[in-house]
C-alpha atoms as one frame of an Amber mdcrd trajectory, in Angstrom:
protein
 -33.668  41.746   5.708 -31.046  42.148   8.467 -30.173  45.674   9.578 -26.515
  46.528   9.607 -25.099  49.229  11.848 -23.934  52.305   9.943 -20.225  52.728
   9.339 -18.739  55.035  11.936 -15.965  57.433  11.082 -14.913  58.919  14.382
 -12.706  61.892  15.098  -9.426  59.968  14.911 -10.388  58.280  11.619 -11.339
  61.555   9.943  -8.175  63.181  11.232  -6.086  60.256   9.958  -7.676  60.705
   6.513  -6.726  64.399   6.553  -3.135  63.557   7.470  -3.099  60.911   4.746
  -4.274  63.451   2.160  -1.733  66.076   3.255   1.124  63.608   3.042   0.079
  62.049  -0.243   0.499  65.559  -1.644   3.845  65.954   0.142   5.006  62.549
  -1.101   4.362  63.637  -4.664   5.660  67.173  -4.342   8.795  67.009  -2.208
  10.876  64.518  -4.212   9.612  65.292  -7.707   8.547  68.940  -7.872  12.209
  69.863  -8.523  12.138  67.515 -11.530   9.150  69.440 -12.904  10.966  72.715
 -12.315  14.016  71.403 -14.147  11.805  70.221 -17.020  10.451  73.779 -17.227
  13.993  75.010 -17.894  15.102  76.219 -14.443  18.703  75.684 -13.309  19.790
  74.509  -9.828  20.192  77.994  -8.349  16.787  79.125  -9.648  15.142  75.930
  -8.396  16.532  76.707  -4.951  15.053  80.212  -5.085  11.662  78.941  -6.249
  11.579  76.376  -3.444  12.728  78.918  -0.861  10.761  82.069  -1.666   7.271
  80.673  -0.937   8.437  79.572   2.506   8.653  83.250   3.392   4.935  83.453
   2.593   4.411  81.727   5.946   5.337  84.988   7.651   2.133  86.509   6.253
  -0.241  83.572   5.799   0.233  81.571   8.981  -0.166  84.307  11.633  -3.299
  85.614   9.904  -4.841  82.142   9.702  -3.768  81.182  13.233  -5.025  84.427
  14.781  -8.382  84.081  13.039  -8.695  80.452  14.136  -7.818  81.284  17.759
 -10.112  84.295  18.033 -13.094  82.649  16.381 -12.350  79.091  17.553 -12.718
  78.084  13.894  -9.948  75.617  13.119 -12.188  73.458  10.924 -13.458  76.403
   8.858  -9.922  77.739   8.389  -8.765  74.328   7.150 -11.621  74.124   4.629
 -10.886  77.584   3.208  -7.143  76.916   2.988  -7.672  73.561   1.286 -10.014
  74.927  -1.381  -7.724  77.890  -2.105  -4.756  75.557  -2.519  -6.449  73.720
  -5.374  -6.917  76.997  -7.226  -3.250  77.919  -6.667  -1.850  74.663  -8.042
  -4.214  74.709 -11.009  -2.816  78.117 -11.950   0.735  76.809 -11.451   0.120
  74.029 -13.977  -0.243  76.649 -16.711   2.625  78.931 -15.626   5.698  79.312
 -17.852   9.000  81.032 -17.179  10.876  81.407 -13.895   9.184  84.670 -12.877
   5.660  83.397 -13.512   6.349  80.071 -11.797   7.806  81.867  -8.765   4.827
  84.243  -8.514   2.147  81.567  -8.867   3.940  79.105  -6.589   4.165  81.841
  -3.962   0.397  82.369  -4.224  -0.243  78.617  -3.937   2.024  78.496  -0.896
   0.209  81.423   0.723  -2.905  79.277   0.514  -1.310  75.993   1.552   1.261
  76.822   4.243  -1.384  77.379   6.981  -2.844  73.897   6.417  -0.245  71.933
   8.369  -0.008  74.142  11.506  -3.810  74.397  11.593  -4.101  70.617  11.221
  -1.532  70.034  13.970  -3.367  72.408  16.314  -6.698  70.765  15.481  -5.178
  67.318  16.067  -3.456  68.068  19.365  -6.512  69.878  20.718  -9.066  67.304
  19.577  -7.017  64.252  20.517  -6.259  65.793  23.896  -9.985  66.274  24.526
 -10.492  62.570  23.754  -7.471  61.213  25.628  -5.815  59.911  22.455  -2.092
  59.933  21.599  -0.927  61.999  18.640   1.668  59.626  17.157  -0.564  56.646
  16.263  -2.896  58.970  14.304  -0.151  61.028  12.690   1.622  57.902  11.431
  -1.123  57.445   8.811   0.123  60.625   7.214   3.612  59.202   7.039   2.273
  55.961   5.562   0.384  57.943   2.924   3.591  59.837   2.159   5.110  56.527
   1.071   2.136  55.883  -1.200   2.440  59.324  -2.762   6.193  58.969  -3.213
   5.908  55.595  -4.945   3.063  56.836  -7.136   5.166  59.791  -8.199   8.213
  57.558  -8.647   6.400  55.254 -11.038   4.876  58.271 -12.783   8.306  59.855
 -13.179   9.416  56.739 -15.089   6.237  56.486 -17.161   5.453  60.097 -18.065
   7.289  63.222 -19.122   8.450  65.328 -16.143   6.512  68.306 -17.536   3.278
  66.473 -16.656   4.148  65.692 -13.024   2.411  68.898 -11.961  -0.966  67.232
 -12.526  -0.216  64.712  -9.782   0.338  67.665  -7.443  -2.946  69.256  -8.518
  -4.749  65.965  -7.836  -3.097  65.722  -4.409  -4.232  69.249  -3.532  -7.804
  68.322  -4.486  -7.681  65.302  -2.164  -6.537  67.549   0.714  -9.439  69.932
   0.090 -11.930  67.054   0.115 -10.465  65.609   3.328 -11.116  68.845   5.262
 -14.881  68.649   4.673 -15.834  65.739   7.012 -13.804  67.048   9.985 -15.781
  67.393  13.209 -16.061  70.772  14.958 -14.051  70.902  18.172 -15.747  71.325
  21.520 -15.378  74.812  22.963 -14.613  74.902  26.712 -17.352  76.619  28.682
 -15.879  79.277  30.996 -16.820  79.003  34.662 -18.920  81.956  35.785 -16.945
  84.348  37.931 -13.613  82.605  37.298 -10.732  84.969  36.506  -9.397  84.819
  32.967  -6.102  82.997  32.571  -3.223  85.428  32.014  -1.924  85.535  28.461
   1.689  84.418  28.350   3.883  86.470  26.040   5.266  83.546  24.057   7.629
  85.707  22.033   9.252  86.856  25.282   9.502  83.332  26.708  13.187  82.250
  26.466  12.461  78.513  26.703   9.801  78.668  23.981  12.115  80.678  21.720
  15.026  78.286  22.327  12.874  75.238  21.470  11.464  76.887  18.338  14.968
  77.871  17.225  16.360  74.387  17.901  13.607  72.549  16.042  13.650  75.025
  13.130  17.385  74.626  12.614  17.250  70.828  12.780  14.300  70.567  10.400
  15.791  73.117   7.983  18.941  70.987   7.856  16.901  68.703   5.565  16.966
  71.382   2.817  19.591  69.735   0.592  17.868  66.364   1.023  14.411  67.705
   0.202  15.508  69.854  -2.696  18.263  67.907  -4.393  18.459  64.269  -3.254
  16.319  63.131  -6.208  18.555  64.993  -8.648  21.725  63.654  -7.005  20.471
  60.078  -6.959  19.371  60.369 -10.567  22.942  61.416 -11.317  24.152  58.238
  -9.591  22.001  56.182 -11.981  19.000  55.465  -9.717  15.592  55.410 -11.397
  12.382  56.920 -10.037  11.304  53.736  -8.274  14.612  53.415  -6.422  14.460
  57.060  -5.368  10.918  56.530  -4.101  12.041  53.427  -2.185  14.803  55.373
  -0.437  12.405  58.132   0.568   9.902  55.520   1.714  12.469  53.771   3.905
  13.100  56.982   5.819   9.392  57.495   6.332   8.918  53.896   7.521  11.477
  54.561  10.243   9.517  57.699  11.153   6.259  55.692  11.292   7.762  53.210
  13.741   8.762  56.068  16.046   5.279  57.615  15.895   3.643  54.259  16.597
   5.815  53.815  19.687   5.233  57.319  21.061   3.258  56.128  24.081   5.972
  53.566  24.883   8.904  55.963  24.836  10.673  56.313  28.206   9.043  58.999
  30.337  12.482  60.321  31.137  12.809  61.285  27.459  11.312  64.775  27.590
  10.083  66.673  24.520  13.297  68.695  24.531  15.243  65.459  24.919  13.609
  64.219  21.714  14.751  67.381  19.941  18.327  66.785  21.090  18.127  63.183
  19.812  16.928  64.619  16.500  19.927  66.956  16.348  22.360  64.101  16.944
  20.718  61.942  14.262  20.703  64.797  11.744  24.349  65.672  12.387  25.400
  62.055  11.818  23.185  61.667   8.744  24.270  64.820   6.911  27.958  64.614
   7.772  28.000  61.122   6.254  26.013  62.252   3.189  28.575  64.998   2.647
  31.190  62.283   2.041  29.195  61.056  -1.007  28.621  57.537   0.396  28.049
  54.528  -1.896  24.519  53.573  -2.856  24.661  50.541  -0.533  24.991  52.882
   2.482  21.972  55.017   1.610  19.309  52.717   3.165  21.078  52.809   6.525
  21.361  56.591   6.410  17.670  56.865   5.519  16.768  55.075   8.760  18.142
  58.098  10.620  15.084  60.001   9.381  13.338  58.644  12.481  15.656  60.828
  14.541  16.454  63.799  12.292  12.807  64.443  11.399  10.614  62.201  13.561
  12.093  62.810  17.014  12.454  66.541  16.324   8.844  66.768  15.130   7.385
  64.885  18.105   9.506  66.821  20.564   8.659  70.254  19.169   4.901  69.662
  18.840   4.604  68.041  22.257   6.513  70.868  23.934   4.431  73.547  22.188
   1.131  71.821  23.010   2.065  71.609  26.699   3.634  75.061  26.891   1.015
  77.135  25.040  -1.538  78.901  27.272  -5.274  78.337  26.694  -6.536  80.221
  23.657  -3.086  80.465  22.068  -2.617  76.941  20.722  -2.911  77.902  17.046
  -0.801  81.013  17.545   1.961  78.983  19.229   1.958  76.491  16.355   1.917
  79.454  13.989   5.009  80.993  15.567   6.822  77.695  15.176   5.672  77.332
  11.578   6.878  80.861  10.770  10.285  80.235  12.346  10.534  76.908  10.557
   9.532  78.509   7.263  12.111  81.285   7.610  14.859  78.812   8.528  13.858
  76.448   5.726  13.694  79.312   3.218  17.205  80.424   4.068  18.529  76.878
   4.093  16.827  75.984   0.796  18.063  79.101  -0.959  21.564  78.386   0.319
  21.204  74.717  -0.610  20.593  75.592  -4.261  23.815  77.587  -4.435  25.829
  75.071  -2.385  24.618  72.072  -4.378  25.290  73.827  -7.656  28.822  74.710
  -6.526  29.869  71.718  -4.402  27.467  68.846  -5.087  26.952  66.438  -2.193
  29.451  68.320  -0.026  26.580  70.780   0.542  25.319  68.355   3.199  28.194
  69.517   5.407  26.454  72.868   5.931  23.291  70.987   6.883  25.209  69.021
   9.525  26.424  72.319  10.995  22.840  73.652  11.186  21.776  70.492  13.050
  24.631  70.856  15.536  23.675  74.472  16.273  20.075  73.339  16.703  21.204
  70.718  19.196  23.060  73.375  21.204  19.862  75.448  21.327  18.021  72.366
  22.542  20.518  71.874  25.366  20.093  75.527  26.348  16.293  75.091  26.392
  16.649  71.986  28.585  18.801  73.940  31.043  16.222  76.759  31.131  13.379
  74.361  31.867  15.398  72.570  34.561  16.191  75.927  36.198  12.527  76.897
  36.036  11.443  73.665  37.726  14.126  74.027  40.383  12.948  77.516  41.351
  10.230  77.220  44.043
């Protein structure tokens, strides 16, 4: 009987499966969790508060998880604990009733889940860097899985009562927890005997780091109206769940193309340059959305997701990975995640009020946030150029 070689699941494959699991959950939750909240009797303003409040949980959860992972060099263990705890949180959420109970339990679930992405990004950038692999071609599998999750939720939203959509989210959380288990431990650098320890850079006193974090946080938080209320708005325009899923998927496909081409991007396009491109794309996208464009224009606007999200994401993570000193990679990602969470919390809470009061015109405020983020990006670029110019 012939012997067949065993199937090999290397580092990149296991990491791609983790990203796929994380984004299947996001593809279910982001577009359709507001529909579940509405089915539970919450109005637009309360939905905005529920979506915003847990983002502030990052301020507590992420620095604790990042500090523990950095000090103990235990990124894999931290991911496993966070994934398992998330399943418990979403199971409890499925049985919650009333705005106060839903807010409290969703906050607990978010305390468990919010460290997963910054820990995964740190694990990915560190592990792929050790193996000489590019980040984008691995990360794109997460974006592809997001499309799968969005379409699954879209079909489910047409076939089942919105009150039952929470069980898709619970299932997605379980898949994330399972995907953390086969991750490989990362190699720990062996210090050279007698070599002086590298000085610890005070990241929170580094103007360029703070400017980049502020820029990326503002641009990404400008998606708040889109994330929180695009499904509701498009439902109001007569689009069914499948059409909504297709629109979300189109934006993610554009993002995937950008990630796949990361290694072919012009070298002159610096990480901060990518952030500025993201700001320009976001400003154009949201200012047009504020004009309540016809349905036929929506696919073209969704293609700008490659810039508004994709370019900003690549630029911010690449800058942080290159800028963070040894031993502070998780902490640097944690600082960014906290800033992003605070900006997104404020923007989402404001989005609920703005959308309830002004409808699609709320996108105008998002365009303004993107413009301010772009200005911060230009300032960061000037700081880095000045730093390089100084001998």
